[in-house]
N, C-alpha and C positions, 0 to 999 in steps of 0.2 A: 178250323172252327170260325164261323162268321160272328159278327158282333151280337146278333140276337142269341146265338147259342152260348156265347161267353157270358152275356148278361144273365141268362137263365141259370147257367151253372153256378155263377157267383151268388145269385140270390138264394138258390137252393142250399149252397154250402154255408151261407151266412145263417140260414135258419137251423142247419145242423149244428153249427157252433153254438148258437144261442140256446138250443134245447138239449144239448148233450152234456152230462157231467164230465168234468175234466179227466177223470180216470178212464172213461170209455171213449174219449174223443178220438184218439189215434185209430182205434178200430172202426169207429164210425166214418172217419174220413177215408179210410181204405175201402170200406163198403161203398162209399159214395163215388169212388173212382179216382182218388188222388194218384195212386201209383200207375194206373192205366193212362191217365192224362199225362203224367210225367214221362212215361215211356214213349208216348206218341208225339207229344208236343212239349218238350221241356221248357222252352222259353214262355210259351203261353200258360203253362201250368204255374210257373212262378208269377206271371202277371195277374193271374186270377186269385191264387191262394194266398200269396204273401201279403197283399194289402189287407186281407181279412185278418191274418195273424197279427199284423201291426195294429189295426183298428181295435181288435178285441183283446189285445195283449195276451195272446195264446202262447203258452210255453210248451211247444212240442218240437222235437228234434227233426223237423221236416227239412231243415237246411242240410242235415246229414244225407237225406235222400237225394237232394239236388246235387250235392257234391259227389256222392257215390255214383250216381247216374252219369255225371259228366266224366268220371274216370273210366267209364266203359264197364262198370260193374253193376251187379244187381242190387238195388236198394231194398230195404225192408226194415222191420222193427228190430231185428236182431243185429243190424250192422250199424256201427258208430263211426264217426269221423273225428279225428283230432286236429283242431285248428291251431295255427300259430298263436303264440301269446298275444294278448291284446295290444293293439297298435302296430304290430309287426306285419309287413306285407310279404315277408318271406318265411319259410319254415324255421321254427325255433327248436325243433327236434333234430338230433344228429344220429348218424348211423355209420358203422364201420363194418367192413367185411372180414370175417375171421374164418378162413377156410371156406366152407359152404354155408356159413351161417351169418346172417345180418344181426349184429348186436346194436340195439338202439337205446338212446336215452330220450324218452318222450317228455317234452315240456310244452304244454299248451293249454288250450281251452276246449272243453267238451260239454256236451249236453248231458245233464244228470239223468240217471235212469234208476228205476226201482231194482233192476237186476243187471248184472254185468252183461255186455253184449257178447255174442258168439264170434263176431268178426269185427276187426278194426281196420280202418283205412287211415293212413297217416302220411302227410308230407314230411320229408326229412331232408337234411343236407347230407348227401353221400359224395365223398371226395370233393366237397365244396360246391356241389351242384344240386339243385332241387330234384328230388325223386319222390315217387309215390309208392307206398308199400301197403299191401293188404294181406292179412293173415289172421289165424285164429287167436282169440284172446282168452287167457286163463287167469288174469289178475283181478284185483278189485276195481271198483268203479264208483265215482262220486254218486251218492244217492239223492243229493239235494243241491240246490243252487247256492252260490256263495257271492260275497262281494256286495257292491252297492245296490245291486238289483237281484236279490236272491230269488224273487218270484219268477225271474226269466228262466231259471233252470241252468244257467251257465256256471261252470265250476272249473277250477284249475286241476290239471292232471300232471303229476310228476311220477314217472315210472320207468322201469327198465323192461325192455321187450326184445325177444329174440325170435326170428323166423328164418326159414330157409332162404337162400339168396334168390331163388326163383320167385319170391313173393313181390319183387319189384314189378310194378305195373308198367308194362311196355306199351308205348303209344307214340310211334314215330321217333323223332329226335329226343335226346335226353331233356327232361323238363317239360315236354309237350303235354303230358297228362296233367301235371300240376298247373300249367298255364290254362288249360281248358277248365279244370276244376275251379280255379280262382275266378275266371270270367263268369262262370255260371253262378258262383257264390256272390260275386259283386252285383249281378243283376237281381238275384232274389232279395238280397239285402237292401238294394236301392228301393224296390217296391215296398218292402216292409218299413223302411225308414221314412219314406214319403207318407205312408199312412199314419205313422206315429206323429210326424210333424203336423199333418192335417188335423189330427185329434187335438193337439195342443192349440192350434189356431182356432179351432171350433170353440174350445173352452174359453179362450180369451175374448172371442167375439160375443159369445153368450153373456159373459160377465160385463163387458163394457156396454152392451146394449140394454142391460137391465139395471145398472147402478147409476145413481145420480150424484153429482157434486156441484155445489154452488147453484143448485136449481136447474142443472142441465145434465142430460145423459152423458156418461163418459165417452160414448162413441161419437159425440158431437164435437169434441175437442180436436183441434187440428193435429196436435202432436200424437194423439192416440191413433188418428186415422193414418198418419204417416208411418207409424210403427207397424200397424196391421198391414198396410199396403206393401211395406218392405218385405214382410213375411210372405205375403201373397205372391209377389214377383218371383221370389226364390222358389216358392212352391211350384209355380207354373214352369219355371226353368227346369227344375228337377224332374217334374212329371214328364215333360216333353223328352228329356234326355233318356229316361227310363223306357218310354214307349219306343223311341228310336233304337235303343239297344236291344229291345225285345225283337224288333224286326230284323236287325242285322246280326245280332249275337257276336259282333266283332269284339275282340279282346279290349281294344282301346275304348270302344263305345261303352262297354260294360264298366270299365274303369272310370270313365267320365260320369256315367250314371250314378255310381256310388259316391264319387267325389262331390257332385252337385247335390245329391241327397244329404250328404254331410253338411254342406254349406247351408242348405235349407234348414236342417235341424238346429244348427248353431244359432241361426237368426231367430227361429221359433223359440228356442230355449231362452234366449236373452230377452227378446221383446215381449213374448207372451207372459213370462213370469213377472216381468216388471209391471205389465198392465193388470195382472191379477192382484198386485199389491201383496199385502201380508198373507192373503188366502193362498197364494201360489207357493208359499213356503210351509204350509201346514200338511200334516198327515191326513187330515180329514178331507181335503180336496183331492180330486183324482189327478190333478196336474202332476203331482210328484211321481206318480206311477209311470206316466209317459216320459217324464224327464229322466228318470232312472233307466228306463228301457233305452232311451235315445243315447245315453252316455255309453252304454255297452255296445249297442249296434254300430255306432259310429266307429268303433275301434276294432271290430271283427274283420279279419282279412285285410288289415291295414287301416291306419287312421286317415282321416281326410287330408291332413298335412303331408303324410308320407306318400299317399297316392297322387296328390297334386304334384309333388316333386318328381315322382316317377313319370307322370304324364309329360311334364316339362322336359325331362331328360330324354325321353324317347323322341320327342319332337326335335329337340336340339341335335340329337345324334343323326336323325334322318335328314336334317337340314331342309325340311319341308313341313308344311302344316297340313295334315290329312283332314278330309271332311269327315269328322267323327259323327256328326249328327246334324240334321237340318232343323235348327231350333227356330 
């Protein structure tokens, strides 16, 4: 897909999101071609769709589709994914093999749904190593979001689950399927996080450009400009890293993209909220919605701190610095 086609697809998708009621949006996106694009160009699909989800604060489980596809399985509205608990970069669910049955204790984060899914895909620790399990689901499922950002639709799942031992997703060496899933998730989240940060920056710029203090616009003060410039620098760094990871889809590049997106979001949260003053802390201003979304997204599939530590450890173990991206 060339740049013109990507731009046209993005503009059409944005109009669909703006004009479609939330309850019908999933179906509308599928009719627009979301799953077809994900099947043909997974990285490009994330680069087109997830910025729009972040900008419009759309609460749809499309990350489930991305991760399911990366596992080599068929994504769809009836398939759900169980993510590790917030901040954890490794599975927080565990599994033991009892005869021919995998008995699992699922502890993690899921996207809330009106009805329980038919199929569940979950990363687990099996004999101390990450493994991916897919099988039918017959239990209950969270119907609404929880926590600091209930609007996002993310909820905690604690459940016991048993499936045949053959439900383990085989993809090369042990843990390879989980590695591929996590990389795809990191890339999609990076695009979404960057869009959330961009919205926070936009709100701060609009505020400082329209308000006055001591007879001068807030945007004219040097300290205000420095804080906005700091956010802008990290935004550009995070955007370039996400674009580079989209081209390479390398595991470390995707990890770097999410790490830098987290650094951008942290700078945006701190500086933009301060520049908005008291308004930035109110329920009436839109900023708090993006702030809450940022706090959740930053910690999905590993916090910024844990991923940065992992990146450093991999470089130290290799005793060389790879060219992760040309920034």
